[in-house]
N, C-alpha and C positions, 0 to 999 in steps of 0.2 A: 700421254703415251709413256709407258714404262721404259726406262733406259735398259739397254742390254748389259746386264751386270757380268755374266759369265764370259761373254765374248770380249769384254773390254779389259780383262785382266789376263795375266800370264803367271802361272805358278812355276817356279824353278828356272828363272833366267829372264833375259830380255831379248833373245835372239830373233824374235818375230816382231818386236815393237815398232820397227821402222817400215814394216811391210805395208804397202798400199792396200792389199787384200790379204787378210789373215788366212793362212793355209786351212784352218778348220772351217772357215766360212766358204772358201773355194771348194773344198772337198764335199761339204754338205750340199751346197747349191748345185753342184754338178753330179751328185749321186754316185761319187766314186766309191769303189769297194775298199776293203782293208788294205790290200796290196797297193792299189793305185794311190790311196790316201797317204800311205807311208812314203811312197816315192815323192809325192808333192812335198811332204813335210821335210824329208831329209835333203832334197835338192834345194829347198828354200833356205835352209839354215847352214849349209855346208861352209859358207864363207864367214859366218858370224859366230858360231858357237865354239869354235876352237878345236873341233874334231873333224876338220874337213875331209881328209882322206878316208876316215872311218865312215863318215856319212855318205860319201860317194860309193864306197863298197856296199853299204846298206841299200842304196838305190839300185845298184847292179844286182844284188841278191834278190830284192823284191821283184825286179824285172824277170830274173830267172825263174822265180816262183810262179809268176804269171805264165811264162812259157810252158813250164812243166805241168802246173795244176789246171790251168784254164785251157791251154791249147794242146796239151799232151805232147809237147815237143821237148827234146833235150836241149838245154841251153848251150 
């Protein structure tokens, strides 16, 4: 069986290396869309990457985008 090469490496840091489930695998396996996937990505790394408050603001922004673009509601 061929080893997963792309999913076993991270380009540009190591803030996901200690995750039991890699965000990209979770996003893919659960069929999440762009907005939902970014929420998972940013919430997963907010404590580790060094840009915590900015990552939380991105989570909030993507949630607001879902409200506005998917549910036609003002955030």
